[in-house]
All heavy atoms as an XYZ file, in Angstrom:
689
protein
N     109.859     89.679    120.152
C     110.300     89.563    118.768
C     110.673     90.972    118.275
O     109.912     91.906    118.453
C     109.174     88.954    117.924
C     109.569     88.707    116.486
S     108.272     87.923    115.453
C     108.077     86.342    116.228
N     111.828     91.081    117.629
C     112.241     92.373    117.100
C     111.389     92.726    115.884
O     110.838     91.839    115.221
C     113.720     92.355    116.678
O     113.870     91.469    115.564
C     114.629     91.936    117.818
N     111.275     94.010    115.580
C     110.477     94.396    114.399
C     110.971     93.738    113.106
O     110.162     93.277    112.303
C     110.630     95.913    114.350
C     110.912     96.309    115.756
C     111.722     95.177    116.332
N     112.295     93.677    112.901
C     112.818     93.046    111.682
C     112.453     91.568    111.640
O     112.087     91.043    110.575
C     114.329     93.229    111.601
N     112.534     90.888    112.770
C     112.183     89.472    112.824
C     110.688     89.273    112.586
O     110.280     88.316    111.926
C     112.601     88.871    114.167
C     112.384     87.375    114.342
C     113.079     86.583    113.235
C     112.867     86.927    115.711
N     109.889     90.186    113.088
C     108.444     90.112    112.858
C     108.121     90.239    111.366
O     107.297     89.490    110.825
C     107.736     91.211    113.644
C     106.244     91.127    113.606
C     105.568     92.185    114.459
O     106.240     92.857    115.259
O     104.343     92.341    114.297
N     108.790     91.156    110.678
C     108.588     91.322    109.235
C     109.086     90.083    108.499
O     108.431     89.578    107.577
C     109.281     92.596    108.718
C     109.155     92.700    107.205
C     108.691     93.836    109.384
N     110.245     89.558    108.916
C     110.795     88.355    108.286
C     109.855     87.163    108.465
O     109.662     86.368    107.536
C     112.173     88.047    108.863
N     109.266     87.030    109.640
C     108.310     85.947    109.882
C     107.080     86.115    108.998
O     106.545     85.145    108.463
C     107.906     85.902    111.355
C     106.970     84.761    111.689
C     107.592     83.399    111.448
O     108.661     83.101    111.962
N     106.928     82.564    110.657
N     106.630     87.347    108.809
C     105.523     87.628    107.895
C     105.888     87.178    106.477
O     105.078     86.543    105.791
C     105.193     89.125    107.931
C     104.251     89.563    106.858
C     102.910     89.225    106.907
C     104.698     90.328    105.794
C     102.031     89.640    105.908
C     103.828     90.755    104.796
C     102.495     90.401    104.861
N     107.110     87.481    106.043
C     107.558     87.049    104.717
C     107.526     85.530    104.609
O     107.066     84.984    103.596
C     108.972     87.567    104.434
C     109.065     89.053    104.241
S     110.784     89.634    104.089
C     111.311     88.798    102.573
N     108.023     84.839    105.630
C     108.026     83.378    105.617
C     106.604     82.840    105.575
O     106.310     81.902    104.827
C     108.776     82.841    106.831
C     108.799     81.328    106.994
C     109.381     80.639    105.755
C     109.554     80.949    108.255
N     105.714     83.417    106.361
C     104.314     82.980    106.347
C     103.709     83.139    104.953
O     102.978     82.255    104.482
C     103.495     83.766    107.363
C     103.894     83.482    108.806
O     104.594     82.478    109.062
O     103.523     84.294    109.679
N     104.006     84.253    104.298
C     103.498     84.485    102.942
C     104.101     83.487    101.951
O     103.404     82.981    101.067
C     103.771     85.917    102.502
C     102.981     86.961    103.281
C     101.482     86.783    103.151
O     100.982     86.798    102.022
O     100.811     86.619    104.204
N     105.391     83.189    102.084
C     106.022     82.203    101.208
C     105.382     80.833    101.397
O     105.163     80.106    100.423
C     107.530     82.135    101.488
C     108.313     81.077    100.715
C     108.226     81.321     99.206
C     109.756     81.051    101.171
N     105.067     80.487    102.632
C     104.467     79.180    102.905
C     103.058     79.052    102.344
O     102.560     77.945    102.182
C     104.467     78.898    104.405
C     105.859     78.591    104.909
O     106.731     78.136    104.163
N     106.088     78.851    106.187
N     102.423     80.165    102.021
C     101.080     80.138    101.431
C     101.111     79.868     99.926
O     100.083     79.553     99.339
C     100.367     81.475    101.660
C      99.999     81.735    103.092
C      99.340     83.091    103.204
C      99.083     83.484    104.641
N      98.525     84.846    104.736
N     102.268     80.039     99.291
C     102.369     79.860     97.841
C     103.703     79.216     97.503
O     104.486     78.886     98.388
C     102.229     81.214     97.134
O     103.298     82.060     97.510
N     103.974     79.064     96.237
C     105.215     78.418     95.820
C     106.388     79.382     95.742
O     107.535     78.958     95.710
C     105.053     77.743     94.450
O     104.657     78.732     93.498
C     104.010     76.647     94.511
N     106.102     80.681     95.680
C     107.182     81.662     95.590
C     106.732     82.989     96.186
O     105.550     83.212     96.430
C     107.653     81.840     94.156
S     106.383     82.447     93.047
N     107.720     83.852     96.414
C     107.479     85.153     97.024
C     108.167     86.201     96.166
O     109.394     86.288     96.155
C     108.053     85.152     98.443
C     107.788     86.349     99.321
C     106.307     86.467     99.639
C     108.592     86.237    100.599
N     107.387     86.956     95.399
C     107.937     87.989     94.529
C     108.300     89.231     95.341
O     107.497     89.701     96.141
C     106.942     88.363     93.431
C     106.828     87.320     92.358
C     105.873     86.321     92.444
C     107.700     87.328     91.278
C     105.774     85.344     91.462
C     107.602     86.361     90.288
C     106.651     85.375     90.386
O     106.553     84.408     89.422
N     109.492     89.747     95.115
C     109.960     90.899     95.869
C     109.027     92.099     95.708
O     108.675     92.738     96.687
C     111.372     91.290     95.463
C     111.903     92.458     96.268
C     113.360     92.734     96.020
O     114.094     91.878     95.558
N     113.779     93.936     96.324
N     108.633     92.414     94.492
C     107.773     93.579     94.271
C     106.463     93.472     95.042
O     105.977     94.456     95.600
C     107.471     93.757     92.782
C     108.694     94.174     91.980
O     109.684     94.621     92.588
O     108.647     94.047     90.746
N     105.909     92.282     95.115
C     104.646     92.071     95.813
C     104.834     92.165     97.319
O     104.060     92.836     98.010
C     104.043     90.706     95.433
O     103.865     90.653     94.024
C     102.720     90.472     96.134
N     105.860     91.503     97.846
C     106.038     91.482     99.296
C     106.450     92.851     99.818
O     106.083     93.220    100.937
C     107.006     90.360     99.748
C     106.831     90.075    101.248
C     108.437     90.678     99.420
C     105.498     89.547    101.652
N     107.174     93.632     99.030
C     107.508     94.998     99.456
C     106.215     95.790     99.671
O     106.066     96.481    100.677
C     108.432     95.699     98.436
C     108.496     97.191     98.681
C     109.822     95.106     98.486
N     105.295     95.680     98.748
C     104.000     96.354     98.880
C     103.273     95.862    100.130
O     102.721     96.656    100.901
C     103.155     96.124     97.626
C     101.745     96.615     97.759
C     101.445     97.973     97.619
C     100.703     95.739     98.055
C     100.141     98.437     97.771
C      99.402     96.189     98.212
C      99.138     97.536     98.063
O      97.850     97.998     98.221
N     103.270     94.544    100.328
C     102.575     93.967    101.481
C     103.211     94.409    102.800
O     102.509     94.670    103.775
C     102.558     92.443    101.394
C     101.715     91.929    100.235
O     100.875     92.692     99.709
O     101.914     90.756     99.847
N     104.546     94.487    102.835
C     105.248     94.945    104.041
C     104.887     96.398    104.328
O     104.594     96.763    105.470
C     106.768     94.759    103.894
C     107.117     93.271    103.914
C     107.524     95.508    105.002
C     108.557     92.974    103.511
N     104.920     97.244    103.296
C     104.539     98.653    103.473
C     103.127     98.775    104.030
O     102.868     99.576    104.933
C     104.616     99.408    102.151
C     106.011     99.897    101.816
O     106.885     99.890    102.693
O     106.211    100.296    100.661
N     102.225     97.983    103.492
C     100.821     98.046    103.895
C     100.639     97.593    105.343
O      99.898     98.216    106.110
C      99.991     97.177    102.953
C      98.514     97.245    103.157
C      97.800     96.428    102.104
C      96.309     96.360    102.362
N      95.648     95.478    101.414
N     101.328     96.525    105.738
C     101.141     95.944    107.073
C     101.994     96.607    108.146
O     101.534     96.819    109.266
C     101.437     94.443    107.025
C     101.188     93.723    108.335
C     101.289     92.236    108.160
C     101.117     91.478    109.451
N      99.767     91.447    109.949
N     103.255     96.959    107.820
C     104.201     97.441    108.827
C     104.628     98.891    108.642
O     105.316     99.440    109.496
C     105.461     96.559    108.823
C     105.189     95.120    109.169
C     105.054     94.170    108.172
C     105.073     94.718    110.485
C     104.817     92.840    108.473
C     104.827     93.396    110.808
C     104.693     92.449    109.806
N     104.281     99.492    107.516
C     104.713    100.855    107.239
C     105.981    100.867    106.402
O     106.649     99.842    106.240
N     106.344    102.030    105.875
C     107.466    102.115    104.932
C     108.855    102.028    105.559
O     109.842    102.029    104.852
C     107.258    103.488    104.277
C     106.548    104.276    105.323
C     105.659    103.295    106.038
N     108.966    101.908    106.858
C     110.277    101.871    107.505
C     111.105    100.630    107.226
O     112.284    100.595    107.553
N     110.521     99.621    106.613
C     111.234     98.367    106.371
C     111.571     98.156    104.899
O     112.118     97.122    104.534
C     110.410     97.184    106.882
C     110.166     97.256    108.355
C     108.971     97.727    108.858
C     111.157     96.881    109.246
C     108.750     97.818    110.220
C     110.951     96.963    110.614
C     109.750     97.435    111.101
N     111.230     99.119    104.066
C     111.484     99.005    102.629
C     112.051    100.315    102.101
O     112.007    101.340    102.775
C     110.183     98.688    101.871
O     109.269     99.764    102.047
C     109.555     97.386    102.344
N     112.578    100.244    100.878
C     113.116    101.445    100.227
C     113.247    101.154     98.736
O     112.888    100.071     98.272
C     114.470    101.813    100.831
O     115.393    100.748    100.645
N     113.782    102.114     97.998
C     114.142    101.895     96.598
C     115.650    101.718     96.547
O     116.391    102.491     97.155
C     113.722    103.082     95.737
C     112.230    103.298     95.558
C     111.963    104.533     94.714
C     111.577    102.079     94.921
N     116.116    100.711     95.804
C     117.551    100.499     95.696
C     118.145    101.424     94.631
O     117.435    102.224     94.019
C     117.882     99.024     95.436
C     117.358     98.522     94.109
O     117.061     99.288     93.197
N     117.245     97.208     93.994
N     119.449    101.318     94.403
C     120.146    102.206     93.466
C     119.591    102.097     92.048
O     119.657    103.059     91.287
C     121.637    101.893     93.481
N     119.035    100.948     91.701
C     118.464    100.750     90.369
C     117.022    101.241     90.288
O     116.391    101.143     89.241
C     118.542     99.278     89.982
N     116.491    101.738     91.407
C     115.123    102.225     91.421
C     114.074    101.158     91.667
O     112.882    101.411     91.543
N     114.520     99.966     92.051
C     113.587     98.876     92.334
C     113.227     98.861     93.814
O     114.064     99.190     94.659
C     114.220     97.531     91.965
C     114.502     97.415     90.497
O     113.679     97.778     89.662
N     115.678     96.922     90.151
N     112.013     98.451     94.139
C     111.654     98.339     95.550
C     112.489     97.258     96.220
O     112.753     96.209     95.623
C     110.172     97.966     95.519
C     109.887     97.506     94.149
C     110.930     98.062     93.252
N     112.932     97.535     97.443
C     113.765     96.565     98.148
C     113.380     96.507     99.619
O     112.676     97.385    100.128
C     115.240     96.926     97.995
O     115.505     98.167     98.605
N     113.867     95.483    100.269
C     113.605     95.238    101.688
C     114.886     95.548    102.450
O     115.986     95.191    102.004
C     113.162     93.782    101.890
C     111.876     93.526    101.082
C     112.956     93.467    103.360
C     111.540     92.071    100.899
N     114.750     96.188    103.595
C     115.921     96.580    104.371
C     116.786     95.380    104.758
O     116.277     94.274    104.955
C     115.493     97.339    105.616
C     114.905     98.691    105.288
O     114.826     99.102    104.126
N     114.482     99.392    106.315
N     118.074     95.632    104.890
C     119.049     94.566    105.137
C     118.796     93.816    106.435
O     119.003     92.609    106.491
C     120.456     95.141    105.127
C     120.883     95.600    103.752
C     122.275     96.189    103.771
C     122.524     96.874    102.449
N     123.562     96.363    101.671
N     118.339     94.502    107.489
C     118.102     93.797    108.748
C     116.934     92.820    108.629
O     116.967     91.731    109.206
C     117.898     94.774    109.908
C     116.791     95.784    109.682
O     116.421     96.030    108.516
O     116.302     96.350    110.674
N     115.942     93.172    107.834
C     114.819     92.250    107.591
C     115.302     91.065    106.758
O     114.989     89.911    107.072
C     113.652     92.967    106.880
C     112.567     91.984    106.477
C     113.087     94.071    107.766
N     116.091     91.326    105.724
C     116.605     90.231    104.886
C     117.512     89.300    105.682
O     117.469     88.081    105.497
C     117.343     90.791    103.672
C     116.455     91.458    102.623
C     117.314     92.031    101.502
C     115.418     90.500    102.080
N     118.326     89.854    106.568
C     119.198     89.018    107.405
C     118.357     88.104    108.300
O     118.652     86.905    108.438
C     120.124     89.889    108.239
N     117.306     88.637    108.888
C     116.415     87.827    109.721
C     115.697     86.776    108.882
O     115.567     85.618    109.298
C     115.412     88.730    110.439
N     115.250     87.154    107.683
C     114.581     86.211    106.783
C     115.532     85.079    106.392
O     115.141     83.915    106.385
C     114.075     86.949    105.544
C     113.324     86.082    104.572
C     112.077     85.580    104.883
C     113.865     85.786    103.330
C     111.374     84.783    103.972
C     113.182     85.000    102.422
C     111.930     84.496    102.746
N     116.783     85.415    106.103
C     117.766     84.397    105.731
C     117.993     83.401    106.869
O     118.165     82.202    106.622
C     119.080     85.039    105.315
C     119.001     85.701    103.963
O     118.090     85.446    103.176
N     119.939     86.581    103.677
N     118.004     83.878    108.103
C     118.178     82.977    109.249
C     116.983     82.047    109.415
O     117.143     80.887    109.816
C     118.394     83.780    110.524
C     119.754     84.416    110.595
C     119.934     85.189    111.887
C     121.285     85.870    111.902
N     121.487     86.664    113.121
N     115.803     82.548    109.101
C     114.584     81.737    109.228
C     114.423     80.724    108.098
O     113.644     79.776    108.237
C     113.346     82.640    109.226
C     113.103     83.532    110.429
C     111.897     84.439    110.167
C     112.893     82.714    111.686
N     115.131     80.933    106.982
C     114.844     80.158    105.765
C     116.109     79.557    105.140
O     116.479     79.910    104.023
C     114.158     81.053    104.723
O     115.018     82.182    104.462
C     112.808     81.538    105.210
N     116.755     78.621    105.804
C     117.979     78.047    105.223
C     117.751     77.280    103.919
O     118.687     77.109    103.141
C     118.504     77.126    106.323
C     117.304     76.807    107.151
C     116.415     78.012    107.078
N     116.528     76.835    103.660
C     116.236     76.064    102.452
C     115.480     76.872    101.398
O     114.810     76.300    100.535
C     115.446     74.800    102.794
C     116.282     73.811    103.578
O     117.509     73.762    103.360
O     115.711     73.085    104.419
N     115.598     78.181    101.465
C     114.968     79.054    100.483
C     116.056     79.664     99.610
O     117.134     79.987    100.093
C     114.144     80.159    101.191
C     113.709     81.242    100.234
C     112.929     79.541    101.882
N     115.775     79.776     98.325
C     116.737     80.372     97.388
C     116.162     81.657     96.806
O     114.949     81.859     96.766
C     117.117     79.398     96.245
C     117.830     78.174     96.789
C     115.912     79.003     95.425
N     117.056     82.534     96.371
C     116.710     83.786     95.713
C     116.992     83.614     94.228
O     118.118     83.280     93.841
C     117.523     84.933     96.292
C     117.457     86.206     95.513
C     118.467     86.763     94.798
C     116.332     87.087     95.368
N     118.043     87.935     94.215
C     116.736     88.165     94.548
C     115.031     87.072     95.850
C     115.879     89.202     94.207
C     114.182     88.106     95.509
C     114.610     89.153     94.699
N     115.984     83.795     93.392
C     116.132     83.700     91.941
C     116.225     85.136     91.424
O     115.213     85.830     91.300
C     114.943     82.937     91.305
C     115.157     82.804     89.808
C     114.765     81.576     91.964
N     117.439     85.568     91.166
C     117.701     86.966     90.831
C     116.944     87.419     89.588
O     116.339     88.481     89.571
C     119.190     87.187     90.623
C     119.521     88.636     90.320
C     120.967     88.851     90.011
N     121.794     88.465     91.137
C     123.103     88.598     91.158
N     123.735     89.093     90.126
N     123.786     88.229     92.205
N     116.981     86.625     88.521
C     116.352     87.019     87.266
C     114.851     87.234     87.381
O     114.272     88.042     86.661
N     114.217     86.521     88.292
C     112.774     86.648     88.486
C     112.426     87.482     89.711
O     111.255     87.743     89.968
C     112.142     85.263     88.588
C     112.322     84.459     87.305
C     111.707     83.078     87.413
O     110.536     82.996     87.827
O     112.391     82.107     87.091
N     113.445     87.863     90.464
C     113.284     88.671     91.677
C     112.272     88.039     92.631
O     111.292     88.652     93.030
C     112.904     90.112     91.321
C     113.996     90.812     90.523
C     113.611     92.158     89.969
N     112.819     92.994     90.831
C     113.303     93.847     91.740
N     114.599     93.973     91.900
N     112.492     94.568     92.483
N     112.551     86.754     92.987
C     111.660     86.027     93.884
C     112.433     85.052     94.756
O     113.549     84.665     94.439
C     110.573     85.286     93.102
C     110.993     84.165     92.142
C     111.208     82.834     92.844
C     109.951     84.004     91.063
N     111.804     84.672     95.867
C     112.302     83.606     96.730
C     111.406     82.403     96.534
O     110.208     82.526     96.295
C     112.218     84.007     98.199
C     113.141     85.093     98.607
C     114.433     84.956     99.033
C     112.863     86.491     98.663
N     114.956     86.191     99.334
C     114.017     87.153     99.119
C     111.742     87.263     98.356
C     114.083     88.520     99.292
C     111.804     88.633     98.520
C     112.962     89.249     98.983
N     112.004     81.219     96.649
C     111.242     79.973     96.591
C     111.995     78.904     97.363
O     113.171     79.070     97.697
C     111.031     79.521     95.143
C     112.313     79.217     94.406
C     112.031     78.547     93.067
N     113.229     78.445     92.267
C     114.233     77.587     92.474
N     114.201     76.753     93.492
N     115.280     77.571     91.662
N     111.307     77.797     97.636
C     111.953     76.685     98.321
C     113.004     76.063     97.405
O     112.855     76.048     96.183
C     110.919     75.627     98.718
C     109.915     76.093     99.749
C     110.542     76.392    101.100
O     111.535     75.795    101.505
N     109.948     77.332    101.812
N     114.072     75.567     98.006
C     115.145     74.915     97.255
C     114.611     73.661     96.574
O     113.820     72.914     97.135
C     116.285     74.542     98.209
C     117.448     73.857     97.514
C     118.616     73.644     98.448
N     119.168     74.923     98.875
C     119.958     75.694     98.122
N     120.277     75.318     96.898
N     120.414     76.831     98.584
N     115.051     73.448     95.330
C     114.712     72.261     94.546
C     115.972     71.407     94.388
O     117.089     71.923     94.479
C     114.187     72.673     93.167
C     112.914     73.501     93.201
C     111.697     72.699     93.581
O     111.721     71.458     93.479
O     110.703     73.316     93.995
N     115.817     70.105     94.102
C     116.991     69.234     93.965
C     117.977     69.691     92.885
O     119.178     69.441     92.996
C     116.389     67.872     93.603
C     114.990     67.924     94.116
C     114.565     69.360     94.019
N     117.510     70.376     91.857
C     118.374     70.799     90.760
C     119.120     72.106     91.047
O     119.954     72.524     90.253
C     117.563     70.942     89.464
C     116.395     71.885     89.576
C     116.557     73.256     89.484
C     115.121     71.380     89.790
C     115.482     74.128     89.593
C     114.026     72.240     89.898
C     114.225     73.609     89.802
N     118.838     72.773     92.162
C     119.478     74.054     92.469
C     120.967     73.883     92.753
O     121.397     72.858     93.297
C     118.815     74.718     93.679
C     117.465     75.308     93.350
O     117.272     75.757     92.197
O     116.591     75.322     94.243
N     121.721     74.920     92.429
C     123.138     74.965     92.753
C     123.285     75.250     94.253
O     122.373     75.753     94.883
C     123.808     76.095     91.947
C     123.741     75.916     90.449
C     124.524     74.690     89.993
O     125.629     74.434     90.468
N     123.943     73.929     89.089
N     124.454     74.946     94.832
C     124.669     75.284     96.242
C     124.570     76.788     96.441
O     124.819     77.574     95.513
C     126.097     74.802     96.505
C     126.370     73.790     95.452
C     125.570     74.216     94.244
N     124.199     77.187     97.619
C     124.083     78.602     97.942
C     122.668     79.107     97.760
O     121.803     78.448     97.182
N     122.439     80.315     98.239
C     121.103     80.901     98.186
C     120.786     81.494     96.829
O     119.658     81.450     96.357
C     120.978     81.979     99.274
C     119.571     82.489     99.415
C     119.389     83.353    100.629
N     119.464     82.647    101.875
C     118.418     82.159    102.536
N     117.227     82.321    102.082
N     118.580     81.528    103.666
N     121.766     82.080     96.171
C     121.541     82.768     94.908
C     121.456     81.775     93.754
O     122.343     80.959     93.557
C     122.675     83.765     94.645
C     122.584     84.583     93.365
C     121.344     85.447     93.366
C     123.833     85.433     93.220
N     120.382     81.873     92.983
C     120.193     80.974     91.825
C     120.062     81.788     90.558
O     119.732     82.900     90.537
C     118.957     80.099     92.015
C     119.042     79.203     93.203
C     120.165     78.185     93.141
O     120.311     77.459     92.168
N     120.985     78.142     94.166
């Protein structure tokens, strides 16, 4: 398993433990478990997850959506619009 895929699987496992996965929380958890090499601060100064980890997470989670306003991932609901971004 590649390191990015391992981090993505960790994210999926954490999402499966609850109803949603907050970006700020999971960034902290990734840093704690895997070290800071998989996270950074984005241009807006918010904690973010590296693109290779997000790409792996997206492949693992076709039925998960990103709620931009709340900065979280959650399982798709019947009322969601098509696509990942909600």
